[in-house]
Biopython code that builds the backbone (N, CA, C, O; Angstrom):
import numpy as np
from Bio.PDB.StructureBuilder import StructureBuilder

atoms = [
    (1, "VAL", "N", (1.119, -1.217, -0.224)),
    (1, "VAL", "CA", (-0.077, 0.216, 0.102)),
    (1, "VAL", "C", (0.804, 1.246, -0.277)),
    (1, "VAL", "O", (1.993, 1.021, -0.049)),
    (2, "GLU", "N", (0.475, 2.464, -0.868)),
    (2, "GLU", "CA", (1.460, 3.567, -1.023)),
    (2, "GLU", "C", (0.494, 4.869, -0.853)),
    (2, "GLU", "O", (-0.667, 4.754, -1.246)),
    (3, "ARG", "N", (0.826, 5.821, -0.414)),
    (3, "ARG", "CA", (0.085, 6.966, -0.492)),
    (3, "ARG", "C", (1.522, 8.071, -0.536)),
    (3, "ARG", "O", (2.676, 8.189, -0.126)),
    (4, "GLN", "N", (0.852, 8.488, -1.054)),
    (4, "GLN", "CA", (1.994, 10.160, -1.520)),
    (4, "GLN", "C", (1.716, 11.331, -0.543)),
    (4, "GLN", "O", (0.626, 11.704, -0.111)),
    (5, "LEU", "N", (2.984, 11.836, -0.290)),
    (5, "LEU", "CA", (3.246, 12.885, 0.647)),
    (5, "LEU", "C", (3.028, 14.325, -0.013)),
    (5, "LEU", "O", (3.750, 14.430, -1.005)),
    (6, "ARG", "N", (2.463, 15.164, 0.161)),
    (6, "ARG", "CA", (2.183, 15.999, -0.558)),
    (6, "ARG", "C", (2.125, 17.086, 0.164)),
    (6, "ARG", "O", (1.602, 16.874, 1.258)),
    (7, "SER", "N", (2.581, 18.591, -0.079)),
    (7, "SER", "CA", (2.538, 19.796, 0.425)),
    (7, "SER", "C", (2.329, 20.719, -0.523)),
    (7, "SER", "O", (3.050, 20.582, -1.512)),
    (8, "ASP", "N", (1.270, 21.980, -0.550)),
    (8, "ASP", "CA", (1.152, 22.756, -0.944)),
    (8, "ASP", "C", (1.416, 22.513, -2.693)),
    (8, "ASP", "O", (1.957, 23.299, -3.471)),
    (9, "GLY", "N", (0.712, 20.868, -3.047)),
    (9, "GLY", "CA", (0.692, 20.936, -4.488)),
    (9, "GLY", "C", (1.736, 20.202, -4.684)),
    (9, "GLY", "O", (1.596, 19.484, -5.674)),
    (10, "ARG", "N", (2.885, 20.064, -4.066)),
    (10, "ARG", "CA", (4.169, 19.473, -4.802)),
    (10, "ARG", "C", (4.647, 17.771, -3.991)),
    (10, "ARG", "O", (4.656, 17.497, -2.791)),
    (11, "LEU", "N", (4.850, 17.258, -4.679)),
    (11, "LEU", "CA", (5.309, 15.976, -4.184)),
    (11, "LEU", "C", (6.347, 15.767, -3.529)),
    (11, "LEU", "O", (7.389, 16.099, -4.095)),
    (12, "LEU", "N", (6.448, 15.221, -2.279)),
    (12, "LEU", "CA", (7.221, 15.204, -1.159)),
    (12, "LEU", "C", (8.124, 14.110, -1.149)),
    (12, "LEU", "O", (9.336, 14.135, -0.938)),
    (13, "GLY", "N", (7.201, 12.903, -1.467)),
    (13, "GLY", "CA", (7.798, 11.410, -1.100)),
    (13, "GLY", "C", (6.493, 10.752, -1.294)),
    (13, "GLY", "O", (5.466, 11.101, -1.877)),
    (14, "ARG", "N", (6.966, 9.290, -0.377)),
    (14, "ARG", "CA", (5.840, 8.428, -0.508)),
    (14, "ARG", "C", (5.618, 7.515, 0.721)),
    (14, "ARG", "O", (6.608, 6.832, 0.982)),
    (15, "LEU", "N", (4.634, 7.352, 1.479)),
    (15, "LEU", "CA", (4.818, 6.434, 2.577)),
    (15, "LEU", "C", (4.495, 4.902, 2.134)),
    (15, "LEU", "O", (3.334, 4.688, 1.785)),
    (16, "ARG", "N", (4.933, 4.384, 2.126)),
    (16, "ARG", "CA", (4.814, 2.667, 1.835)),
    (16, "ARG", "C", (4.787, 1.973, 2.941)),
    (16, "ARG", "O", (5.529, 2.124, 3.911)),
    (17, "LEU", "N", (3.556, 0.865, 2.750)),
    (17, "LEU", "CA", (3.461, 0.051, 3.905)),
    (17, "LEU", "C", (3.724, -1.665, 3.013)),
    (17, "LEU", "O", (3.100, -2.157, 2.072)),
    (18, "TRP", "N", (4.873, -2.184, 3.790)),
    (18, "TRP", "CA", (4.897, -3.495, 3.183)),
    (18, "TRP", "C", (4.538, -4.576, 4.265)),
    (18, "TRP", "O", (5.043, -4.686, 5.383)),
    (19, "CYS", "N", (3.505, -5.392, 3.664)),
    (19, "CYS", "CA", (3.284, -6.233, 4.636)),
    (19, "CYS", "C", (2.372, -7.059, 3.954)),
    (19, "CYS", "O", (1.778, -6.722, 2.929)),
    (20, "ASP", "N", (2.231, -8.457, 4.691)),
    (20, "ASP", "CA", (1.490, -9.616, 3.597)),
    (20, "ASP", "C", (0.212, -9.123, 3.619)),
    (20, "ASP", "O", (-0.418, -8.915, 4.655)),
    (21, "PRO", "N", (-0.221, -8.915, 2.423)),
    (21, "PRO", "CA", (-1.743, -8.503, 1.950)),
    (21, "PRO", "C", (-2.829, -9.201, 2.538)),
    (21, "PRO", "O", (-3.854, -8.591, 2.843)),
    (22, "ARG", "N", (-2.696, -10.528, 2.744)),
    (22, "ARG", "CA", (-3.657, -11.273, 3.754)),
    (22, "ARG", "C", (-3.758, -10.898, 4.984)),
    (22, "ARG", "O", (-4.744, -11.116, 5.688)),
    (23, "LYS", "N", (-2.688, -10.274, 5.352)),
    (23, "LYS", "CA", (-3.375, -9.670, 6.942)),
    (23, "LYS", "C", (-3.227, -8.072, 7.116)),
    (23, "LYS", "O", (-2.991, -7.372, 8.101)),
    (24, "LEU", "N", (-3.497, -7.740, 5.563)),
    (24, "LEU", "CA", (-3.967, -6.087, 5.915)),
    (24, "LEU", "C", (-5.063, -5.986, 5.743)),
    (24, "LEU", "O", (-5.668, -6.421, 4.764)),
    (25, "ASP", "N", (-5.653, -5.222, 6.924)),
    (25, "ASP", "CA", (-7.175, -5.031, 7.064)),
    (25, "ASP", "C", (-7.511, -3.152, 6.667)),
    (25, "ASP", "O", (-6.768, -2.177, 6.557)),
    (26, "LEU", "N", (-8.974, -3.354, 6.551)),
    (26, "LEU", "CA", (-9.145, -1.909, 6.679)),
    (26, "LEU", "C", (-8.605, -1.033, 7.727)),
    (26, "LEU", "O", (-8.252, 0.133, 7.549)),
    (27, "ALA", "N", (-8.569, -1.643, 8.762)),
    (27, "ALA", "CA", (-7.993, -0.239, 10.079)),
    (27, "ALA", "C", (-6.492, -0.289, 9.687)),
    (27, "ALA", "O", (-5.776, 0.430, 10.384)),
    (28, "GLY", "N", (-5.978, -0.879, 8.870)),
    (28, "GLY", "CA", (-4.473, -0.651, 8.671)),
    (28, "GLY", "C", (-4.127, 0.359, 7.546)),
    (28, "GLY", "O", (-3.138, 1.089, 7.478)),
    (29, "VAL", "N", (-5.431, 0.207, 6.454)),
    (29, "VAL", "CA", (-5.347, 1.159, 5.696)),
    (29, "VAL", "C", (-5.951, 2.475, 6.151)),
    (29, "VAL", "O", (-5.459, 3.518, 5.722)),
    (30, "GLU", "N", (-6.834, 2.500, 6.869)),
    (30, "GLU", "CA", (-7.507, 3.546, 7.434)),
    (30, "GLU", "C", (-6.212, 4.476, 8.371)),
    (30, "GLU", "O", (-6.013, 5.684, 8.249)),
    (31, "LEU", "N", (-5.491, 3.586, 9.245)),
    (31, "LEU", "CA", (-4.610, 4.254, 10.212)),
    (31, "LEU", "C", (-3.324, 4.801, 8.954)),
    (31, "LEU", "O", (-2.667, 5.828, 9.126)),
    (32, "LEU", "N", (-3.210, 4.162, 8.091)),
    (32, "LEU", "CA", (-1.991, 4.837, 6.726)),
    (32, "LEU", "C", (-2.782, 6.040, 6.486)),
    (32, "LEU", "O", (-2.316, 7.096, 6.914)),
    (33, "ASP", "N", (-3.751, 6.055, 5.953)),
    (33, "ASP", "CA", (-4.746, 7.580, 5.164)),
    (33, "ASP", "C", (-4.914, 8.306, 6.457)),
    (33, "ASP", "O", (-5.585, 9.311, 6.223)),
    (34, "ARG", "N", (-4.558, 8.222, 7.874)),
    (34, "ARG", "CA", (-4.913, 9.140, 8.802)),
    (34, "ARG", "C", (-3.137, 9.845, 8.883)),
    (34, "ARG", "O", (-2.893, 11.051, 8.846)),
    (35, "LEU", "N", (-2.386, 9.054, 8.965)),
    (35, "LEU", "CA", (-0.770, 9.160, 8.724)),
    (35, "LEU", "C", (-0.389, 10.487, 7.864)),
    (35, "LEU", "O", (0.385, 11.373, 8.223)),
    (36, "VAL", "N", (-0.996, 10.427, 6.844)),
    (36, "VAL", "CA", (-0.348, 10.818, 5.574)),
    (36, "VAL", "C", (-0.674, 12.138, 5.970)),
    (36, "VAL", "O", (0.408, 12.661, 6.239)),
    (37, "PRO", "N", (-1.536, 12.915, 6.141)),
    (37, "PRO", "CA", (-1.823, 14.433, 6.165)),
    (37, "PRO", "C", (-0.984, 14.825, 7.175)),
    (37, "PRO", "O", (-0.415, 15.900, 6.983)),
    (38, "GLN", "N", (-0.739, 14.217, 8.251)),
    (38, "GLN", "CA", (0.008, 14.677, 9.276)),
    (38, "GLN", "C", (1.714, 14.588, 9.008)),
    (38, "GLN", "O", (2.408, 15.459, 9.534)),
    (39, "MET", "N", (2.344, 13.549, 8.205)),
    (39, "MET", "CA", (3.026, 13.439, 7.819)),
    (39, "MET", "C", (3.750, 14.226, 6.530)),
    (39, "MET", "O", (4.960, 14.383, 6.365)),
    (40, "SER", "N", (2.758, 14.636, 5.744)),
    (40, "SER", "CA", (3.153, 15.426, 4.730)),
    (40, "SER", "C", (3.420, 16.837, 5.217)),
    (40, "SER", "O", (4.328, 17.561, 4.808)),
    (41, "ALA", "N", (2.450, 17.160, 6.209)),
    (41, "ALA", "CA", (2.896, 18.438, 7.210)),
    (41, "ALA", "C", (3.851, 18.797, 7.810)),
    (41, "ALA", "O", (4.299, 19.944, 7.805)),
    (42, "SER", "N", (4.278, 17.879, 8.394)),
    (42, "SER", "CA", (5.770, 17.664, 9.112)),
    (42, "SER", "C", (6.873, 17.900, 8.233)),
    (42, "SER", "O", (7.728, 18.782, 8.313)),
    (43, "VAL", "N", (6.697, 16.718, 7.127)),
    (43, "VAL", "CA", (7.836, 16.840, 5.913)),
    (43, "VAL", "C", (7.943, 18.072, 5.384)),
    (43, "VAL", "O", (9.058, 18.593, 5.343)),
    (44, "GLY", "N", (6.820, 18.748, 4.892)),
    (44, "GLY", "CA", (6.747, 20.028, 4.430)),
    (44, "GLY", "C", (7.178, 21.018, 5.413)),
    (44, "GLY", "O", (8.125, 21.728, 5.076)),
    (45, "ARG", "N", (6.698, 21.186, 6.484)),
    (45, "ARG", "CA", (7.457, 22.061, 7.229)),
    (45, "ARG", "C", (9.356, 22.460, 7.524)),
    (45, "ARG", "O", (10.084, 23.441, 7.674)),
    (46, "CYS", "N", (9.454, 20.684, 7.462)),
    (46, "CYS", "CA", (11.144, 20.624, 7.478)),
    (46, "CYS", "C", (11.549, 21.372, 6.354)),
    (46, "CYS", "O", (12.171, 22.432, 6.286)),
    (47, "LEU", "N", (10.971, 20.448, 5.268)),
    (47, "LEU", "CA", (11.678, 21.544, 3.903)),
    (47, "LEU", "C", (11.643, 23.008, 4.221)),
    (47, "LEU", "O", (12.592, 23.697, 4.595)),
    (48, "THR", "N", (10.379, 23.384, 4.010)),
    (48, "THR", "CA", (10.369, 25.238, 4.193)),
    (48, "THR", "C", (11.403, 25.426, 4.596)),
    (48, "THR", "O", (12.263, 26.146, 4.090)),
    (49, "GLY", "N", (11.486, 24.656, 5.800)),
    (49, "GLY", "CA", (12.491, 25.270, 6.818)),
    (49, "GLY", "C", (14.051, 25.196, 6.444)),
    (49, "GLY", "O", (14.823, 26.118, 6.707)),
    (50, "ARG", "N", (14.325, 24.360, 5.995)),
    (50, "ARG", "CA", (15.406, 23.765, 5.391)),
    (50, "ARG", "C", (15.832, 24.813, 3.883)),
    (50, "ARG", "O", (17.013, 25.055, 3.637)),
    (51, "GLU", "N", (14.929, 25.236, 3.172)),
    (51, "GLU", "CA", (14.825, 25.790, 2.186)),
    (51, "GLU", "C", (15.300, 27.507, 2.367)),
    (51, "GLU", "O", (15.928, 28.204, 1.570)),
    (52, "ALA", "N", (14.680, 27.902, 3.867)),
    (52, "ALA", "CA", (14.862, 29.014, 4.459)),
    (52, "ALA", "C", (16.307, 29.289, 4.591)),
    (52, "ALA", "O", (16.599, 30.445, 4.283)),
    (53, "ARG", "N", (17.223, 28.592, 4.940)),
    (53, "ARG", "CA", (18.559, 28.461, 5.336)),
    (53, "ARG", "C", (19.398, 27.713, 4.240)),
    (53, "ARG", "O", (20.602, 27.783, 4.487)),
    (54, "GLU", "N", (19.186, 27.225, 3.440)),
    (54, "GLU", "CA", (20.229, 26.681, 2.472)),
    (54, "GLU", "C", (19.514, 26.734, 0.956)),
    (54, "GLU", "O", (18.396, 26.396, 0.567)),
    (55, "ASP", "N", (20.593, 27.274, 0.329)),
    (55, "ASP", "CA", (20.531, 27.025, -1.091)),
    (55, "ASP", "C", (20.067, 25.811, -1.538)),
    (55, "ASP", "O", (20.694, 24.808, -1.196)),
    (56, "THR", "N", (18.689, 25.653, -2.523)),
    (56, "THR", "CA", (18.060, 24.488, -2.935)),
    (56, "THR", "C", (19.032, 23.666, -4.180)),
    (56, "THR", "O", (18.874, 22.472, -4.433)),
    (57, "LEU", "N", (19.880, 24.405, -4.766)),
    (57, "LEU", "CA", (20.768, 23.946, -5.813)),
    (57, "LEU", "C", (21.579, 23.225, -5.359)),
    (57, "LEU", "O", (21.581, 21.997, -5.452)),
    (58, "THR", "N", (22.710, 24.199, -4.574)),
    (58, "THR", "CA", (23.791, 23.560, -3.827)),
    (58, "THR", "C", (23.759, 23.254, -2.360)),
    (58, "THR", "O", (24.814, 22.660, -2.139)),
    (59, "GLY", "N", (23.299, 23.327, -1.609)),
    (59, "GLY", "CA", (22.821, 23.186, -0.169)),
    (59, "GLY", "C", (23.771, 23.991, 0.796)),
    (59, "GLY", "O", (24.094, 23.790, 1.967)),
    (60, "ALA", "N", (24.110, 24.991, -0.127)),
    (60, "ALA", "CA", (24.966, 25.942, 0.795)),
    (60, "ALA", "C", (24.129, 26.894, 1.504)),
    (60, "ALA", "O", (23.081, 27.295, 0.998)),
    (61, "VAL", "N", (24.580, 27.329, 2.793)),
    (61, "VAL", "CA", (24.325, 28.039, 3.994)),
    (61, "VAL", "C", (23.785, 29.613, 2.652)),
    (61, "VAL", "O", (24.483, 29.901, 1.679)),
    (62, "LEU", "N", (22.782, 30.162, 2.927)),
    (62, "LEU", "CA", (22.280, 31.452, 2.662)),
    (62, "LEU", "C", (23.310, 32.235, 3.196)),
    (62, "LEU", "O", (23.727, 31.889, 4.301)),
    (63, "ARG", "N", (23.783, 33.154, 2.694)),
    (63, "ARG", "CA", (24.393, 34.336, 3.012)),
    (63, "ARG", "C", (23.816, 34.780, 4.368)),
    (63, "ARG", "O", (24.601, 34.436, 5.251)),
    (64, "ARG", "N", (22.597, 35.499, 4.933)),
    (64, "ARG", "CA", (22.009, 35.842, 6.079)),
    (64, "ARG", "C", (22.281, 35.176, 6.825)),
    (64, "ARG", "O", (23.016, 35.688, 7.670)),
    (65, "VAL", "N", (21.969, 33.855, 7.028)),
    (65, "VAL", "CA", (21.897, 32.733, 7.753)),
    (65, "VAL", "C", (23.692, 32.670, 8.505)),
    (65, "VAL", "O", (24.118, 32.558, 9.655)),
    (66, "LEU", "N", (24.307, 32.805, 7.203)),
    (66, "LEU", "CA", (26.006, 32.918, 7.663)),
    (66, "LEU", "C", (26.377, 33.787, 8.630)),
    (66, "LEU", "O", (26.993, 33.585, 9.676)),
    (67, "GLU", "N", (25.746, 35.192, 7.967)),
    (67, "GLU", "CA", (26.041, 36.179, 9.005)),
    (67, "GLU", "C", (25.598, 35.938, 9.778)),
    (67, "GLU", "O", (26.467, 35.519, 10.543)),
    (68, "LYS", "N", (24.395, 35.874, 10.365)),
    (68, "LYS", "CA", (23.486, 35.740, 11.882)),
    (68, "LYS", "C", (24.612, 34.875, 12.471)),
    (68, "LYS", "O", (25.270, 35.422, 13.357)),
    (69, "ARG", "N", (24.969, 33.531, 12.109)),
    (69, "ARG", "CA", (25.839, 32.785, 13.021)),
    (69, "ARG", "C", (27.172, 33.311, 13.245)),
    (69, "ARG", "O", (27.847, 33.138, 14.259)),
    (70, "LEU", "N", (27.555, 34.096, 12.007)),
    (70, "LEU", "CA", (28.959, 34.499, 12.723)),
    (70, "LEU", "C", (28.858, 35.623, 13.917)),
    (70, "LEU", "O", (29.509, 35.506, 14.955)),
    (71, "HIS", "N", (28.183, 36.464, 13.721)),
    (71, "HIS", "CA", (27.785, 37.381, 14.607)),
    (71, "HIS", "C", (27.699, 36.826, 15.913)),
    (71, "HIS", "O", (28.430, 37.308, 16.778)),
    (72, "GLU", "N", (26.606, 35.502, 16.325)),
    (72, "GLU", "CA", (26.310, 34.784, 17.131)),
    (72, "GLU", "C", (27.465, 34.547, 17.900)),
    (72, "GLU", "O", (27.720, 35.016, 19.009)),
    (73, "VAL", "N", (28.162, 33.756, 17.196)),
    (73, "VAL", "CA", (29.833, 32.897, 17.625)),
    (73, "VAL", "C", (30.875, 33.989, 17.880)),
    (73, "VAL", "O", (31.622, 33.802, 18.841)),
    (74, "HIS", "N", (31.031, 35.104, 17.155)),
    (74, "HIS", "CA", (31.749, 36.022, 17.281)),
    (74, "HIS", "C", (31.377, 36.852, 18.967)),
    (74, "HIS", "O", (32.278, 37.192, 19.734)),
    (75, "ALA", "N", (30.087, 37.019, 19.218)),
    (75, "ALA", "CA", (29.808, 37.769, 20.478)),
    (75, "ALA", "C", (30.087, 36.564, 21.771)),
    (75, "ALA", "O", (30.452, 36.873, 22.905)),
    (76, "GLN", "N", (29.835, 35.227, 21.325)),
    (76, "GLN", "CA", (30.270, 33.975, 22.460)),
    (76, "GLN", "C", (31.903, 34.174, 22.444)),
    (76, "GLN", "O", (32.411, 34.348, 23.552)),
    (77, "VAL", "N", (32.550, 34.169, 21.601)),
    (77, "VAL", "CA", (33.806, 34.050, 21.801)),
    (77, "VAL", "C", (34.592, 35.454, 22.531)),
    (77, "VAL", "O", (35.541, 35.478, 23.316)),
    (78, "THR", "N", (33.900, 36.430, 22.018)),
    (78, "THR", "CA", (34.472, 37.922, 22.787)),
    (78, "THR", "C", (34.166, 37.661, 24.449)),
    (78, "THR", "O", (35.073, 37.775, 25.274)),
    (79, "GLU", "N", (32.518, 37.229, 24.899)),
    (79, "GLU", "CA", (32.604, 37.225, 26.187)),
    (79, "GLU", "C", (33.129, 36.046, 26.745)),
    (79, "GLU", "O", (33.181, 35.843, 27.958)),
    (80, "GLU", "N", (33.475, 35.354, 25.979)),
    (80, "GLU", "CA", (34.281, 33.921, 26.806)),
    (80, "GLU", "C", (35.866, 34.223, 26.678)),
    (80, "GLU", "O", (36.746, 33.601, 27.272)),
    (81, "GLY", "N", (36.060, 35.349, 25.743)),
    (81, "GLY", "CA", (37.952, 35.205, 25.576)),
    (81, "GLY", "C", (38.368, 34.284, 24.615)),
    (81, "GLY", "O", (39.524, 33.937, 24.859)),
    (82, "GLY", "N", (37.845, 33.672, 23.492)),
    (82, "GLY", "CA", (38.272, 32.942, 23.112)),
    (82, "GLY", "C", (39.314, 33.355, 21.744)),
    (82, "GLY", "O", (40.084, 34.314, 21.688)),
    (83, "ALA", "N", (39.051, 32.258, 20.641)),
    (83, "ALA", "CA", (39.531, 32.805, 19.205)),
    (83, "ALA", "C", (38.698, 32.353, 18.223)),
    (83, "ALA", "O", (38.120, 31.277, 18.371)),
    (84, "MET", "N", (38.581, 32.877, 17.445)),
    (84, "MET", "CA", (37.780, 32.384, 16.305)),
    (84, "MET", "C", (38.391, 32.521, 14.764)),
    (84, "MET", "O", (38.821, 33.576, 14.298)),
    (85, "ALA", "N", (38.361, 31.694, 14.312)),
    (85, "ALA", "CA", (38.538, 31.611, 12.704)),
    (85, "ALA", "C", (37.560, 31.331, 11.733)),
    (85, "ALA", "O", (36.651, 30.503, 11.774)),
    (86, "VAL", "N", (37.953, 32.359, 10.609)),
    (86, "VAL", "CA", (36.416, 31.827, 9.574)),
    (86, "VAL", "C", (37.490, 31.604, 8.223)),
    (86, "VAL", "O", (38.323, 32.469, 7.951)),
    (87, "ILE", "N", (37.381, 30.586, 7.580)),
    (87, "ILE", "CA", (37.666, 30.544, 5.876)),
    (87, "ILE", "C", (36.423, 30.499, 5.127)),
    (87, "ILE", "O", (35.419, 29.829, 5.366)),
    (88, "LEU", "N", (36.663, 31.378, 4.112)),
    (88, "LEU", "CA", (35.627, 31.457, 2.987)),
    (88, "LEU", "C", (36.126, 30.957, 1.891)),
    (88, "LEU", "O", (37.327, 31.041, 1.635)),
    (89, "CYS", "N", (35.355, 30.441, 1.200)),
    (89, "CYS", "CA", (36.240, 30.125, -0.101)),
    (89, "CYS", "C", (35.126, 30.594, -1.406)),
    (89, "CYS", "O", (33.929, 30.306, -1.418)),
    (90, "ASP", "N", (35.693, 31.205, -2.231)),
    (90, "ASP", "CA", (34.674, 32.061, -3.107)),
    (90, "ASP", "C", (35.190, 31.377, -4.704)),
    (90, "ASP", "O", (36.167, 31.721, -5.370)),
    (91, "LEU", "N", (34.429, 30.588, -4.937)),
    (91, "LEU", "CA", (34.603, 29.769, -6.258)),
    (91, "LEU", "C", (34.065, 30.463, -7.851)),
    (91, "LEU", "O", (32.951, 30.633, -8.347)),
    (92, "ASP", "N", (35.525, 30.754, -8.337)),
    (92, "ASP", "CA", (34.705, 31.536, -9.663)),
    (92, "ASP", "C", (34.139, 30.767, -10.272)),
    (92, "ASP", "O", (34.561, 29.643, -10.001)),
    (93, "HIS", "N", (33.090, 30.752, -11.250)),
    (93, "HIS", "CA", (32.237, 30.173, -12.175)),
    (93, "HIS", "C", (31.474, 29.075, -11.734)),
    (93, "HIS", "O", (31.203, 28.236, -12.593)),
    (94, "PHE", "N", (31.037, 28.878, -10.503)),
    (94, "PHE", "CA", (30.699, 27.792, -9.471)),
    (94, "PHE", "C", (29.615, 26.636, -10.543)),
    (94, "PHE", "O", (29.748, 25.413, -10.568)),
    (95, "LYS", "N", (28.611, 27.416, -11.325)),
    (95, "LYS", "CA", (27.945, 26.958, -11.931)),
    (95, "LYS", "C", (28.054, 25.830, -12.938)),
    (95, "LYS", "O", (27.294, 24.935, -13.307)),
    (96, "LYS", "N", (29.581, 26.303, -13.315)),
    (96, "LYS", "CA", (30.214, 25.233, -14.335)),
    (96, "LYS", "C", (30.819, 24.359, -13.759)),
    (96, "LYS", "O", (31.052, 23.294, -14.331)),
    (97, "ILE", "N", (31.202, 24.590, -12.544)),
    (97, "ILE", "CA", (31.430, 23.098, -11.879)),
    (97, "ILE", "C", (30.331, 22.298, -11.295)),
    (97, "ILE", "O", (30.412, 21.084, -11.106)),
    (98, "ASN", "N", (29.253, 23.060, -11.006)),
    (98, "ASN", "CA", (28.063, 22.286, -10.180)),
    (98, "ASN", "C", (27.478, 21.401, -11.325)),
    (98, "ASN", "O", (26.533, 20.645, -11.101)),
]
sb = StructureBuilder()
sb.init_structure("model")
sb.init_model(0)
sb.init_chain("A")
sb.init_seg("    ")
for serial, (resi, resn, name, xyz) in enumerate(atoms, 1):
    if name == "N":
        sb.init_residue(resn, " ", resi, " ")
    sb.init_atom(name, np.array(xyz, "f"), 0.0, 1.0, " ", f" {name:<3s}", serial, name[0])
structure = sb.get_structure()
């Protein structure tokens, strides 16, 4: 038995139930049908949060997220008297590589 997980009209994945067809009853199918909307919503929220933080093509952290995190770490290091190092790599023509 398989059900699609969808959010905002887009296919997120599939929920599959493997079992002996002779042991599958209506209650099992109904349970699966009740889980699908909840799982679709949960997966949709996770992906939306991820898309807000990462570039969907490369998976790289978005600039505003990076800047926020750098400020947080800098404040923590300053408060605790520690050290901080940042290494950034800027690739020219990255789209050709990707």
